[in-house]
N, CA and C atoms as an extended XYZ file, in Angstrom:
285
Properties=species:S:1:pos:R:3:atomname:S:1:resname:S:1:resid:I:1 pbc="F F F"
N        -0.602      -20.781       50.238 N   MET     1
C        -0.283      -19.687       49.334 CA  MET     1
C         1.225      -19.462       49.262 C   MET     1
N         1.886      -19.593       50.419 N   TRP     2
C         3.329      -19.359       50.434 CA  TRP     2
C         4.080      -20.429       49.654 C   TRP     2
N         3.502      -21.618       49.549 N   ARG     3
C         4.157      -22.687       48.794 CA  ARG     3
C         4.186      -22.393       47.299 C   ARG     3
N         3.255      -21.623       46.844 N   LEU     4
C         3.203      -21.286       45.418 CA  LEU     4
C         4.300      -20.311       45.016 C   LEU     4
N         4.867      -19.642       46.004 N   ARG     5
C         5.873      -18.625       45.713 CA  ARG     5
C         7.087      -19.202       44.992 C   ARG     5
N         7.488      -20.414       45.366 N   LYS     6
C         8.660      -21.000       44.712 CA  LYS     6
C         8.379      -21.332       43.247 C   LYS     6
N         7.109      -21.597       42.911 N   PHE     7
C         6.763      -21.854       41.514 CA  PHE     7
C         6.650      -20.555       40.720 C   PHE     7
N         6.238      -19.492       41.391 N   ALA     8
C         6.027      -18.217       40.705 CA  ALA     8
C         7.309      -17.406       40.547 C   ALA     8
N         8.288      -17.666       41.384 N   LYS     9
C         9.505      -16.850       41.389 CA  LYS     9
C        10.206      -16.770       40.029 C   LYS     9
N        10.339      -17.876       39.268 N   PRO    10
C        11.014      -17.761       37.962 CA  PRO    10
C        10.253      -16.893       36.955 C   PRO    10
N         8.977      -16.690       37.200 N   TYR    11
C         8.150      -15.947       36.248 CA  TYR    11
C         7.882      -14.514       36.691 C   TYR    11
N         8.545      -14.071       37.736 N   LEU    12
C         8.366      -12.701       38.223 CA  LEU    12
C         8.769      -11.654       37.180 C   LEU    12
N         9.908      -11.798       36.492 N   PRO    13
C        10.233      -10.805       35.455 CA  PRO    13
C         9.188      -10.746       34.339 C   PRO    13
N         8.658      -11.907       33.972 N   THR    14
C         7.621      -11.928       32.942 CA  THR    14
C         6.356      -11.241       33.444 C   THR    14
N         6.001      -11.485       34.697 N   ALA    15
C         4.817      -10.841       35.265 CA  ALA    15
C         4.986       -9.325       35.315 C   ALA    15
N         6.177       -8.873       35.662 N   LEU    16
C         6.431       -7.427       35.674 CA  LEU    16
C         6.364       -6.848       34.260 C   LEU    16
N         6.891       -7.584       33.285 N   ALA    17
C         6.818       -7.126       31.894 CA  ALA    17
C         5.370       -7.041       31.431 C   ALA    17
N         4.554       -8.001       31.837 N   VAL    18
C         3.132       -7.974       31.477 CA  VAL    18
C         2.458       -6.747       32.085 C   VAL    18
N         2.790       -6.431       33.332 N   MET    19
C         2.200       -5.244       33.971 CA  MET    19
C         2.597       -3.963       33.249 C   MET    19
N         3.853       -3.867       32.853 N   VAL    20
C         4.316       -2.682       32.120 CA  VAL    20
C         3.607       -2.589       30.773 C   VAL    20
N         3.468       -3.712       30.084 N   LEU    21
C         2.798       -3.701       28.782 CA  LEU    21
C         1.325       -3.329       28.912 C   LEU    21
N         0.665       -3.817       29.947 N   ILE    22
C        -0.734       -3.440       30.167 CA  ILE    22
C        -0.833       -1.951       30.477 C   ILE    22
N         0.108       -1.436       31.256 N   PHE    23
C         0.132       -0.001       31.551 CA  PHE    23
C         0.288        0.810       30.263 C   PHE    23
N         1.184        0.370       29.375 N   LEU    24
C         1.368        1.064       28.095 CA  LEU    24
C         0.117        0.980       27.226 C   LEU    24
N        -0.543       -0.163       27.265 N   GLU    25
C        -1.789       -0.315       26.506 CA  GLU    25
C        -2.853        0.658       27.003 C   GLU    25
N        -2.959        0.780       28.308 N   VAL    26
C        -3.945        1.698       28.889 CA  VAL    26
C        -3.594        3.144       28.553 C   VAL    26
N        -2.305        3.488       28.621 N   LEU    27
C        -1.899        4.848       28.250 CA  LEU    27
C        -2.265        5.159       26.804 C   LEU    27
N        -2.037        4.206       25.923 N   ALA    28
C        -2.377        4.412       24.515 CA  ALA    28
C        -3.879        4.587       24.346 C   ALA    28
N        -4.649        3.781       25.055 N   THR    29
C        -6.107        3.880       24.965 CA  THR    29
C        -6.604        5.222       25.488 C   THR    29
N        -5.988        5.711       26.554 N   LEU    30
C        -6.417        6.984       27.128 CA  LEU    30
C        -5.936        8.189       26.321 C   LEU    30
N        -4.906        8.020       25.523 N   LYS    31
C        -4.379        9.127       24.719 CA  LYS    31
C        -5.240        9.390       23.481 C   LYS    31
N        -5.903        8.367       22.969 N   LEU    32
C        -6.673        8.521       21.732 CA  LEU    32
C        -7.776        9.583       21.814 C   LEU    32
N        -8.574        9.658       22.889 N   PRO    33
C        -9.576       10.732       22.950 CA  PRO    33
C        -8.961       12.136       22.971 C   PRO    33
N        -7.788       12.285       23.596 N   ASP    34
C        -7.112       13.587       23.587 CA  ASP    34
C        -6.733       13.986       22.165 C   ASP    34
N        -6.211       13.026       21.424 N   LEU    35
C        -5.829       13.314       20.040 CA  LEU    35
C        -7.055       13.626       19.185 C   LEU    35
N        -8.146       12.915       19.432 N   MET    36
C        -9.371       13.170       18.675 CA  MET    36
C        -9.915       14.562       18.982 C   MET    36
N        -9.854       14.970       20.242 N   SER    37
C       -10.329       16.317       20.580 CA  SER    37
C        -9.431       17.378       19.956 C   SER    37
N        -8.139       17.079       19.828 N   GLU    38
C        -7.239       18.012       19.144 CA  GLU    38
C        -7.621       18.154       17.672 C   GLU    38
N        -7.983       17.053       17.047 N   ILE    39
C        -8.416       17.114       15.646 CA  ILE    39
C        -9.674       17.958       15.520 C   ILE    39
N       -10.630       17.733       16.413 N   VAL    40
C       -11.899       18.464       16.325 CA  VAL    40
C       -11.713       19.934       16.681 C   VAL    40
N       -11.029       20.215       17.785 N   ASP    41
C       -10.910       21.595       18.261 CA  ASP    41
C        -9.971       22.443       17.414 C   ASP    41
N        -8.828       21.899       17.051 N   LEU    42
C        -7.831       22.700       16.342 CA  LEU    42
C        -7.824       22.453       14.833 C   LEU    42
N        -8.195       21.254       14.439 N   GLY    43
C        -8.134       20.931       13.021 CA  GLY    43
C        -9.399       21.290       12.271 C   GLY    43
N       -10.505       20.704       12.676 N   ILE    44
C       -11.764       20.913       11.956 CA  ILE    44
C       -12.304       22.314       12.198 C   ILE    44
N       -12.294       22.764       13.449 N   ALA    45
C       -12.857       24.076       13.770 CA  ALA    45
C       -12.099       25.209       13.087 C   ALA    45
N       -10.784       25.064       12.931 N   GLN    46
C        -9.979       26.122       12.319 CA  GLN    46
C        -9.622       25.823       10.870 C   GLN    46
N       -10.055       24.688       10.376 N   GLY    47
C        -9.768       24.336        8.987 CA  GLY    47
C        -8.306       24.013        8.727 C   GLY    47
N        -7.616       23.523        9.709 N   ASN    48
C        -6.194       23.222        9.597 CA  ASN    48
C        -6.014       21.770        9.130 C   ASN    48
N        -6.011       21.574        7.823 N   ILE    49
C        -5.930       20.235        7.238 CA  ILE    49
C        -4.603       19.538        7.557 C   ILE    49
N        -3.447       20.220        7.486 N   PRO    50
C        -2.199       19.515        7.839 CA  PRO    50
C        -2.190       18.992        9.279 C   PRO    50
N        -2.793       19.752       10.196 N   LEU    51
C        -2.879       19.292       11.581 CA  LEU    51
C        -3.752       18.049       11.684 C   LEU    51
N        -4.822       18.004       10.920 N   ILE    52
C        -5.697       16.828       10.926 CA  ILE    52
C        -4.925       15.600       10.463 C   ILE    52
N        -4.180       15.731        9.364 N   TRP    53
C        -3.402       14.605        8.850 CA  TRP    53
C        -2.309       14.184        9.835 C   TRP    53
N        -1.609       15.159       10.383 N   ARG    54
C        -0.517       14.860       11.308 CA  ARG    54
C        -1.044       14.180       12.575 C   ARG    54
N        -2.099       14.735       13.145 N   THR    55
C        -2.669       14.157       14.363 CA  THR    55
C        -3.307       12.800       14.076 C   THR    55
N        -3.898       12.659       12.903 N   GLY    56
C        -4.438       11.353       12.512 CA  GLY    56
C        -3.347       10.303       12.407 C   GLY    56
N        -2.202       10.702       11.876 N   GLY    57
C        -1.065        9.780       11.813 CA  GLY    57
C        -0.567        9.392       13.191 C   GLY    57
N        -0.530       10.374       14.083 N   VAL    58
C        -0.124       10.082       15.464 CA  VAL    58
C        -1.136        9.138       16.111 C   VAL    58
N        -2.421        9.348       15.821 N   MET    59
C        -3.452        8.458       16.355 CA  MET    59
C        -3.251        7.030       15.868 C   MET    59
N        -2.953        6.874       14.587 N   LEU    60
C        -2.701        5.534       14.052 CA  LEU    60
C        -1.502        4.886       14.732 C   LEU    60
N        -0.453        5.663       14.929 N   LEU    61
C         0.745        5.139       15.583 CA  LEU    61
C         0.454        4.733       17.028 C   LEU    61
N        -0.253        5.580       17.757 N   VAL    62
C        -0.587        5.279       19.152 CA  VAL    62
C        -1.480        4.041       19.229 C   VAL    62
N        -2.457        3.945       18.320 N   ALA    63
C        -3.335        2.773       18.310 CA  ALA    63
C        -2.548        1.506       17.988 C   ALA    63
N        -1.637        1.596       17.030 N   PHE    64
C        -0.820        0.437       16.668 CA  PHE    64
C         0.071        0.004       17.830 C   PHE    64
N         0.677        0.970       18.513 N   LEU    65
C         1.516        0.637       19.666 CA  LEU    65
C         0.691        0.022       20.798 C   LEU    65
N        -0.526        0.518       20.982 N   GLY    66
C        -1.409       -0.069       21.993 CA  GLY    66
C        -1.785       -1.500       21.655 C   GLY    66
N        -2.042       -1.746       20.369 N   ILE    67
C        -2.358       -3.109       19.940 CA  ILE    67
C        -1.156       -4.023       20.146 C   ILE    67
N         0.027       -3.540       19.796 N   CYS    68
C         1.247       -4.344       19.987 CA  CYS    68
C         1.467       -4.661       21.464 C   CYS    68
N         1.238       -3.681       22.322 N   ALA    69
C         1.395       -3.913       23.760 CA  ALA    69
C         0.373       -4.929       24.261 C   ALA    69
N        -0.857       -4.857       23.753 N   ALA    70
C        -1.891       -5.806       24.169 CA  ALA    70
C        -1.553       -7.221       23.723 C   ALA    70
N        -1.117       -7.363       22.478 N   VAL    71
C        -0.765       -8.692       21.969 CA  VAL    71
C         0.420       -9.262       22.746 C   VAL    71
N         1.423       -8.430       22.980 N   ALA    72
C         2.606       -8.899       23.707 CA  ALA    72
C         2.265       -9.277       25.147 C   ALA    72
N         1.426       -8.489       25.806 N   SER    73
C         1.074       -8.813       27.190 CA  SER    73
C         0.262      -10.102       27.258 C   SER    73
N        -0.649      -10.296       26.310 N   ASN    74
C        -1.417      -11.542       26.294 CA  ASN    74
C        -0.522      -12.740       26.007 C   ASN    74
N         0.405      -12.590       25.078 N   PHE    75
C         1.315      -13.677       24.733 CA  PHE    75
C         2.197      -14.051       25.924 C   PHE    75
N         2.830      -13.046       26.523 N   LEU    76
C         3.713      -13.318       27.659 CA  LEU    76
C         2.940      -13.856       28.864 C   LEU    76
N         1.776      -13.287       29.107 N   GLY    77
C         0.973      -13.746       30.239 CA  GLY    77
C         0.507      -15.178       30.088 C   GLY    77
N         0.092      -15.545       28.886 N   SER    78
C        -0.366      -16.919       28.685 CA  SER    78
C         0.795      -17.904       28.759 C   SER    78
N         1.950      -17.521       28.232 N   ARG    79
C         3.112      -18.422       28.318 CA  ARG    79
C         3.551      -18.612       29.765 C   ARG    79
N         3.580      -17.523       30.525 N   ALA    80
C         4.004      -17.626       31.923 CA  ALA    80
C         3.003      -18.436       32.744 C   ALA    80
N         1.714      -18.224       32.513 N   SER    81
C         0.722      -18.946       33.312 CA  SER    81
C         0.703      -20.431       32.980 C   SER    81
N         0.866      -20.787       31.713 N   THR    82
C         0.905      -22.212       31.381 CA  THR    82
C         2.178      -22.864       31.912 C   THR    82
N         3.291      -22.158       31.867 N   ALA    83
C         4.532      -22.713       32.411 CA  ALA    83
C         4.446      -22.853       33.931 C   ALA    83
N         3.813      -21.894       34.582 N   PHE    84
C         3.599      -21.962       36.030 CA  PHE    84
C         2.770      -23.197       36.385 C   PHE    84
N         1.682      -23.404       35.658 N   GLY    85
C         0.848      -24.586       35.884 CA  GLY    85
C         1.593      -25.879       35.597 C   GLY    85
N         2.392      -25.885       34.546 N   ARG    86
C         3.185      -27.067       34.204 CA  ARG    86
C         4.154      -27.408       35.332 C   ARG    86
N         4.833      -26.394       35.856 N   ASP    87
C         5.788      -26.626       36.939 CA  ASP    87
C         5.097      -27.162       38.193 C   ASP    87
N         3.911      -26.631       38.501 N   MET    88
C         3.180      -27.118       39.671 CA  MET    88
C         2.743      -28.563       39.476 C   MET    88
N         2.226      -28.887       38.301 N   ARG    89
C         1.806      -30.266       38.031 CA  ARG    89
C         2.987      -31.227       38.095 C   ARG    89
N         4.101      -30.794       37.516 N   LYS    90
C         5.294      -31.639       37.523 CA  LYS    90
C         5.741      -31.926       38.959 C   LYS    90
N         5.721      -30.912       39.804 N   ALA    91
C         6.121      -31.104       41.203 CA  ALA    91
C         5.115      -31.971       41.954 C   ALA    91
N         3.844      -31.816       41.639 N   LEU    92
C         2.810      -32.580       42.334 CA  LEU    92
C         2.867      -34.057       41.963 C   LEU    92
N         3.013      -34.350       40.678 N   PHE    93
C         2.958      -35.736       40.233 CA  PHE    93
C         4.305      -36.437       40.252 C   PHE    93
N         5.373      -35.735       40.562 N   SER    94
C         6.678      -36.389       40.628 CA  SER    94
C         6.917      -37.045       41.989 C   SER    94
N         6.014      -36.817       42.915 N   ARG    95
C         6.164      -37.396       44.262 CA  ARG    95
C         5.956      -38.875       44.236 C   ARG    95
């Protein structure tokens, strides 16, 4: 396991970026029910149409940012993992 560390070290910043992006994706996913309850409790129950539109727009923005974070984390994670595997294979077969 310790031998793999030298192959993983160049990809540590990418791995940290993937963790941050996944964290942002989860935050966005967890924020959506709060926004929906705000629409139901304050918008629909009180008939506040501007609040419904405004909160709906915020929901769209949060969902879009969550999707962007998910796509970016998958892209970076797959690139780092394939490069990690490539480096290990190169070291193994260059002997």
